[in-house]
N, C-alpha and C positions, 0 to 999 in steps of 0.2 A: 194023474190028480195034485200027482208032485208038482210037475212040470207049470200046470197052475198053479199055482202057489208063489211059487218058485218069481215067474213072472207077476201075479199081482203083490210080490212081494217088490220088485222090484221098480215097478209103475209108485209106487206108496212111496221108496225111497223121494223118486226124483220128484213128484208131486212134493215131501216137506223142502227139496231144497228149494225146491222154484218158489213155495212161500216165505222160507227163514230167506232165501235172499232180499225178496220182496220185501218182507217186512225192516231188515234190513239199512237197503236203499232207500225207506219212507226214513226210517231214522236219521240219516245224515244231515248234515246244516247247509241248503240250500250255497250254493258257489256264490262270491263276493266280485258287485258288478262292479266294472272300474274303469272311464274314458279313462281313452286312447290318451297320451301324452299328447301336447299339441308341439307341434312341427315349426314355430318361432321358438329362435334359440332363446335363452335366460343370459339377461347380463345387468350387472351393477352398477348403478350410479352413483353420483354426487352431484347438489345442485351447483348450479355457477350463479356465484353471491356479485351484484354488483361494489367494487371499491369504490371508497371516499377518500380525500386526506393523501398524503407523500407516501409514493412508493418504497422500502423498506429495501437500502441497495447493504448485501452481504456479503462477510468478507473476514479475513482472518491474517494474524500476522503475528509476532512476536513483539514484546515490547523492552523497547528502550530506552538510556538517558536522555533526555532531550537538549544536555550539556553535559561532557567527562574529559576531565584535564589529570594532564601529572599534576603529581606532589614537585615540585622540587625546587630550590632555594635557588637563588642572584648569587651571592654569594659565596666560601666558601668557609669553612672553622668545621669548629666542634661540634658535635652535639651538647650544650650541657643540659634540658630537659625537651621534653612529649607530652605529651597532651597523652592522659589515659584513655579520651575516645579516639586517637588513634592507632585504630584498631582497624580490620575487616571486619567491616560489618557496622561501626559506630559510626551516632549522627554525630557531625560536627557544626555549628552554627556560625553565621555569614560572620565576619571579625572574628571571630575567635582564635585564638592560637594556636597550635598545631606543634609545633615543635620551635629549639631556640639556639639560635650557634653563638658559640660564644665573646662575647663585646669586645673585650679589652683593646684587642689591638684595634678593630674599627671606632674607639674611643679614641686610642691614641690619635688613627691616625686625623682625629673630628680636632683635639688640641693645638695640633702640630699646621692644621690648612687652619683655627683661628688668628695662630700666632703670626700667620705669616701673611695674612689679611689684616692685623690690626698694624705691623710694620707696611703694607702696601699701601694703608689709608694714607699713615703720617708723610710716607713719599710723597700720596697726590697732595695735599696737602702744600708739601712744599715747592710741586710741582707748577700749581696754583698762585703761589706766594712768589714763585722765581719768574710767574709767565706774567702777573698787577706789575710787577718790578720793573719790569722789559718793557714792560708796554710805556708807563710811567713816563724813563728814562725815553724811550722813544717821542713820542711825545712832546718831551721837553728839549728837546735837540730840534725835533722840526719848530717851536715859536719862535727858538735862540736861532733859526734859520730863513726866517723870514716874519713866521704865523703862519704859514700856510702849511694845511697836514699834507702828512707825505707816505698814506698811508699803503698804497697799490706798489712804491721802490721801497718798501719794507722786506727784510729780508723775515721768513717766516721764522729762520732758524734763532734771528737775530728778535723776536717776539718769543719765544720757549714754544711755538704753536702745537709743535713734528717731538718736542719734548714733554707738553700736556698730555696730548692726545697716547703716546707711549705708556704713561704712568697711569692715563683713566682706561684704558684698555688692561693691565697688569693688574688693575682693581677689580678688575669685571673680572678677569679669569682665576683671582684668585678665591674670588664670592662664589666662581662658581665648581671651585674647588671646596670647600665649606657646605659648596649645597649636596656635592654628589659625595660626601663624606658623615655629612647628615644622612644622607640619600641610603648609603651603603651600613649605616648601625640601625637604621627602622628598618634596612631589611636584614637584620642575624630575628628579626620577631617575621613567622611565616604560619601565615593567620589564611583563614576558608577565602575563596573570594563571596563564594554566594553560600547556602542552606545544602549540604546535600550528606553522602552517605561514603566513607569509606571502601572501594572495592577490594586496593590489599595494600599493603605499607611497605615496606622491610627500612624503616627508619628507630634509633635503637639511640639512649644515653650515652657521648662516649666513641662515638660513631666520625668519621671524618668525614665531610659530607664535601663537591665543587661544586662547583655553578650549574646551576646547568643541571644537575641527574635527580635520573628519574629516581620519586625513592617510595611513587606509589602508585593508584588510581582514585580521582574524588569522581564523583559522579551529583548534579541536582536532583533535589527533593523535592522540587516545587510542581515539576512536571516533567511529564516521561509522552513517548512517542509512542505510536504500533504503524510503522509501514504496512500498508495496505497493497497486494500487489488486485488489480483489480481490469479487468479485458475491460477493451474499449466501448462496448456495449453498456456493460454496467456503470464505467465513470464516468460517459456519457448525462448514465438519471441523476447525478448529481447539480445540484444550481448553482453558477456562474464558478464553474468547477477550477477556471485557467483566468478567472476577473478574483478573484483571493488572495491577500496578502499575508505574508506568512507573518507569523507575529499577531494578528489584529482576529482575537479572538470575539469584539461585536460583532462583525460580521461573518462570521462563520459559520459554516451549515453544522447544525448536532447533527450530536454521530455517541453512540453507546457502544459501552466496550467491556463483556463476562467473560471472567474468567471462571475456569472450574478452582475449589481449591477443597482437598478429600471427597465428602459426598454430594454436595452446595454450589454449587453454583451464588457469585455476583458479580454484581453490574457497578460501574463510577459511568459520567454523563462525560463526557467531551467534543470536538470539536473538529470539525477539517480544516488544518491549517492551511496543508499547499500541495501541489503535486509534484511529481518530479518533470523536466522538461524532454524529458526522452524515456521513450521505450525499450524495457528489460529485452537484450538481443538471446539469450535463452527462452522466457517463457513469451515474447513479445506480447508484454503487460503493461502498465500504468506504477506503477506506484503512488499510494493517495497515502497522504501523512497525518496523522490524527491525534492528537495532543489531547492529555487528559489533565487537567490543575488537580491537584493537592490528591497526585494518585496514590499514596502512604497515610491515607485516612482511609474507612471502616468501607468494603462495598457495602453497597443495597445488595442482600437474598433474592435473589433469582425464583419465585413461585417458592414461599416461606414465610414466613409474619414474620417470624426474628430470627438472629442470627444467634444460637448460643456463648459464646464466649466475643462477641463483638463485630466477627470480619475481620478476615485480614485486608493486609495494605499487597496496594495491583506489586507487584513481583516484578522486578528487571531482568527479562530475561523468556518471562509465562506467555503460553504463545495463548490468546487471547483469541477468541469470535469479534466480530466487529456488526452493531448495525447504522448505518450513516444514513438519514434522514435526505431520501431523493425526492423528486418530483411530484408534482397531484396532477396530470394531467382530470381534465373534463370528465374525461368517460374510461374507467378500464372497469375489467372483471377479476374476481377471483378464481379459479378452477386444483381440484387435484391434481397433484401432481402427474398419476397414475392416469388423467384424463391427455392428457398432451401426447398424440400421439406422432409414430415418425412426420416428417415434413409438415411441422404446425400442423397436426389438424387437432380438430376435436371433436367427435360424433359427437352430436347435442339431438336428444330424445323429444319428441314432441309430443302430448298431452292422449293424443291417437295411435303413439308407440311406432310412429314414421323415424324413422333414423336420417338424417341432417345433418352432411360434412360443413361444417364451419371452418375454415382457414383464420388462421389467426395469428397475430405478433406478441411474438414474448419478448415481456419489459423485463422481468425478473423472474428466475426461479429460487423460491428457497425449498428447505429440506422437502419440506411436504406441501404445499403449492407452490402456483407460478400463479403470474399477476401479465396479464394478456388484453388486449383491444381485440374485437369481432362484433359478429352479426347474432348476440346476445340478448334474453331480456334474461330479468332479474331473478334466483327460481329457477329457471328451463335447468333438466338433467343433463346431466355427458357420461358417456360411458366411463366405466372406468378399469370395465372384466368381463372377461366372459365369452365374447369372439374377437379373433385374432385382424380378421376385416370385415369390413362394413363399405356399404355402398347407399347415396340414396335414395332415399326411398324405401326402404327394407325394414319389416316391422323386427320389430323383437318385444319379449318379455321384460317387465325390469321389475327392481328390486334393489333399496337403500345400500350399500354398499357400507362397513365400515365405518368408524371414527379415524385417525390416524395414531 
C-alpha cells in the first residue's frame, strides 16, 4: 500500500510539473518576427549639381608690398630734424618730409655758384661785344679793299668766334653748377615718394649720414600683392592669363583675398595682375600675382553680419586664401569631394539602385567639392561612402550623406 502511494505521489508531482511548465510557456511572449537583412550593400550618396557661372580657382599665398624701397639720402650731412612719424609702423603720405639734413654747407655752395654765374654772364656779354666789334672792323676792312665781302677768307680768331663759343660754354657750365647746387640743397629734405608705411628705421637727430646710406625701409600703402603658386591645370582656368598687362586693373580677372584675424575671417577684393613667365624649379608651379587695392582699409567680414571693431587691414606678411574667378564652361557639375574615386571616376546611382561608373575630368578641386565634366544628370546621386569598390550594374541601397 505504501508503495502504491509513493508511485501515485511521483506521478502527481510529474503531472503537476508538466502542467506548471505548460502554463508558464503559455504566458511567455511570442518571439519577434524579423525579416532577413538585404544582401545589397548600403551606401551614402550626395546629389550631383549642375554648375553655372565661372569656376573658382583656389590658392593661397603671402601678402607682400607692391613697392618697397630703402630710405636713403642723396647728399651727406648732419640730420637736424626727423618727422615723428618716421618710426616702425608709421604712415607717411606722398611728398611728406621724413627728415632734413643741415643746409648751411649747401646754401653756401649755391651762393658761390650763383656768384660765379653772375661773373660768367658779364664775361659772356664782353665776349659778345668783342665779337660784334671784330665783325664790324672786318666788314670795314673788306669795304676798303674793294667793297666785296670776304667772309670765307676771314679767320675765326679774327672774328672772335672761338672766344664767343668758349664764353657761351663756360656760361652753360656755371648755369649747370647753380642747378646742381639748387638740387643738392633741395635734397637735404628727404620726402616720401608715395603713400606708405615705415617697416624699420635707424635715423636720429644729430646723426651724420652719407649719400646712399640706408636708414630704413618704406613700402607702399596703396596696393599690395599676393603671390599665388598654382599648378598649370589651375592656371589654365584663369581666362586670358598670359594676355594680362601688368598694372592694368581694368582688364584684369577678379579675385578675392581672405585672411584669418582672431576668430573671424575678412575679405578684400583684388584682381589678377600678371603671372611669372617661368615655372618654379622646386615646386613646378606657376606664380600668379594678385593685386589688392586699398589693403589697409577694413576688410569685409566673411560669414558675419558686422565686424565688432570695424575690421582689420590686410597686413603685409599675412598668409591668405585666394579665390580667383576662373573660366565659365558651358556644362559642368559640382560633386562632393568624397564622391571622386581614384582614376577620376564617380560611382553614380540610378533610380533603380544600379551603379554606373562615370569617368570625369576634374576641372577644380575645392576643400569640400570638386568641379567636373562628365555624363551626369542634374540631381543624380553619387556614392560618397559605404563601399570600397563598385562595378557597372551592381545594385545598392542608398541613404543621404550628411552635409560637408
